[in-house]
C-alpha positions as CSV (number, residue, x, y, z in Angstrom):
1,M,1.4,-25.7,14.2
2,S,1.5,-28.3,16.9
3,D,2.9,-27.3,20.2
4,R,5.2,-30.4,20.3
5,F,6.7,-29.4,16.9
6,A,7.4,-25.9,18.2
7,E,8.9,-27.2,21.4
8,D,11.2,-29.6,19.4
9,I,12.4,-26.7,17.2
10,I,13.0,-24.5,20.2
11,A,15.1,-27.3,21.8
12,F,17.3,-27.4,18.7
13,L,17.9,-23.6,18.6
14,P,21.4,-23.8,20.2
15,N,22.4,-26.5,17.8
16,L,21.1,-24.5,14.9
17,R,23.0,-21.4,16.1
18,R,26.3,-23.3,16.3
19,F,25.8,-24.7,12.8
20,A,24.9,-21.2,11.5
21,L,28.0,-19.8,13.0
22,S,30.1,-22.5,11.3
23,L,28.5,-21.6,8.0
24,C,28.8,-17.8,8.1
25,R,31.2,-17.0,10.9
26,S,29.2,-13.9,11.9
27,A,27.0,-13.7,14.9
28,D,24.5,-11.3,13.4
29,I,24.2,-13.3,10.2
30,A,24.0,-16.5,12.2
31,D,21.1,-15.2,14.2
32,D,19.3,-14.2,11.0
33,L,20.0,-17.6,9.5
34,V,18.5,-19.4,12.6
35,Q,15.4,-17.2,12.3
36,V,15.0,-17.9,8.6
37,T,15.4,-21.6,9.3
38,A,12.8,-21.6,12.1
39,E,10.4,-19.7,9.9
40,R,10.9,-22.1,7.0
41,A,10.5,-25.1,9.2
42,F,7.2,-23.8,10.6
43,A,6.0,-23.0,7.1
44,A,7.0,-26.5,5.9
45,Q,6.2,-28.6,8.9
46,H,3.6,-30.6,6.9
47,Q,6.6,-31.8,4.8
48,F,8.5,-33.2,7.7
49,D,8.7,-37.0,7.8
50,P,8.4,-38.1,11.5
51,E,10.4,-41.2,10.7
52,T,13.5,-39.0,10.1
53,R,15.5,-36.9,12.6
54,L,14.1,-33.4,13.0
55,E,17.6,-32.0,13.6
56,A,18.9,-33.3,10.2
57,W,15.8,-31.8,8.5
58,L,16.4,-28.4,10.2
59,F,20.1,-28.5,9.3
60,R,19.1,-29.1,5.6
61,I,16.7,-26.2,5.7
62,M,19.5,-24.0,7.2
63,R,22.0,-25.1,4.6
64,N,19.6,-24.3,1.8
65,A,18.7,-20.9,3.5
66,W,22.5,-20.2,3.7
67,I,22.9,-21.0,0.0
68,D,20.0,-18.6,-0.8
69,M,21.6,-15.9,1.4
70,V,25.0,-16.3,-0.4
71,R,23.3,-16.1,-3.8
72,R,21.3,-13.1,-2.8
73,T,24.5,-11.4,-1.5
74,K,26.3,-12.0,-4.8
75,T,23.6,-10.0,-6.6
76,Q,23.7,-7.1,-4.2
77,G,27.0,-5.7,-5.4
78,T,29.9,-4.5,-3.4
79,Q,29.3,-3.8,0.2
80,I,31.8,-1.8,2.3
81,D,32.1,-2.1,6.1
82,I,31.7,1.4,7.5
83,D,34.6,0.7,9.9
84,H,36.9,0.2,7.0
85,A,35.8,3.3,5.1
86,P,34.7,6.0,7.6
87,E,34.6,8.7,4.9
88,V,31.5,6.9,3.5
89,A,29.7,7.9,6.7
90,T,29.2,11.5,5.8
91,V,25.6,12.7,6.1
92,D,23.8,15.0,3.7
93,G,21.3,16.6,6.1
94,P,18.6,17.7,3.6
95,R,18.8,14.5,1.7
96,A,18.7,12.4,4.9
97,T,15.6,14.4,6.1
98,E,13.9,13.9,2.7
99,A,14.7,10.2,2.8
100,A,13.4,9.8,6.4
101,L,10.1,11.6,5.4
102,M,9.6,9.4,2.4
103,L,10.4,6.3,4.5
104,N,7.8,7.4,7.1
105,S,5.2,8.0,4.3
106,A,6.0,4.6,2.7
107,K,5.7,2.9,6.1
108,A,2.3,4.6,6.7
109,A,1.1,3.6,3.2
110,I,2.1,0.0,3.9
111,E,0.4,-0.1,7.3
112,N,-2.8,1.1,5.7
113,L,-3.0,-1.7,3.2
114,P,-5.4,-4.5,3.7
115,E,-3.9,-7.3,5.8
116,N,-3.6,-9.8,2.9
117,Q,-1.7,-7.2,0.7
118,R,0.5,-6.0,3.6
119,D,1.5,-9.6,4.4
120,V,2.7,-10.1,0.8
121,V,4.6,-6.8,0.7
122,M,6.3,-7.6,4.0
123,L,7.3,-11.1,3.0
124,I,8.6,-10.2,-0.5
125,C,9.8,-6.6,-0.2
126,V,11.1,-6.6,3.3
127,E,11.9,-10.2,4.1
128,E,13.0,-10.8,0.5
129,L,11.2,-14.1,0.2
130,S,10.6,-15.3,-3.4
131,Y,7.0,-15.4,-4.6
132,K,7.0,-19.1,-4.2
133,E,8.3,-18.9,-0.6
134,A,5.7,-16.2,0.3
135,A,3.0,-18.4,-1.3
136,S,4.1,-21.3,0.9
137,V,4.2,-19.1,4.0
138,L,0.8,-17.7,3.4
139,D,-0.6,-21.0,2.0
140,I,-1.9,-19.4,-1.2
141,P,-1.2,-19.8,-4.9
142,V,1.8,-17.9,-6.4
143,G,-0.6,-16.1,-8.8
144,T,-2.5,-14.8,-5.8
145,V,0.8,-13.5,-4.3
146,M,1.6,-11.8,-7.6
147,S,-1.8,-10.1,-7.9
148,R,-1.8,-9.0,-4.2
149,L,1.7,-7.5,-4.6
150,A,0.7,-5.7,-7.8
151,R,-2.4,-4.2,-6.1
152,A,-0.3,-3.3,-3.0
153,R,2.4,-1.6,-5.1
154,L,-0.2,0.5,-6.9
155,A,-1.9,1.5,-3.7
156,I,1.4,2.5,-2.1
157,A,2.4,4.5,-5.2
158,E,-0.9,6.3,-5.2
159,K,-0.6,7.2,-1.5
160,L,2.9,8.5,-2.1
161,G,1.9,10.5,-5.1
162,I,4.0,8.4,-7.5
163,N,2.7,8.0,-11.0
164,P,3.7,4.4,-11.8
165,N,3.3,5.0,-15.5
166,S,5.9,7.8,-15.6
167,A,8.7,5.3,-15.1
168,R,7.5,3.1,-18.0
169,S,8.8,3.1,-21.5
170,S,8.0,5.8,-23.9
171,H,5.4,3.5,-25.6
172,S,3.0,4.2,-22.8
173,Q,3.4,7.9,-23.0
174,G,2.0,8.3,-26.4
175,D,5.2,9.1,-28.3
176,G,4.9,8.1,-31.8
């Protein structure tokens, strides 16, 4: 990444935030959208045509990222704001403790993965990038992303004591 390119993007951050706020009308989501836009711009800087305006290119990236976010939100199902439904905030102590322990174990398993597998897991499972986007970010083929993710998932399952075959169809369990 060239220092000049980074400086130019940084200079446009206030403009990007204003545009993000106009798209989503939420400060938290706008901040996320600006971050996604900057990440995508850095990942795709080789595609930028210096004969065009950087600001317009960044706004196009942001608009596309916003469309991706809206589509992703539609597939997440109904979300309820906790302020509008305080009864939802009840806590089941033992269940919360078990979940926290499992989360810590999963975090440790992810941290112990080889760097190339950990990067793929973080981009796809945490940052929710598509395989293609992760491949673009890491500058590797999509097939490599898929194989690294598969190996990472198996390693995590093994560390957590999860048998990945137990959730498979009955064909793999020898029913006949």
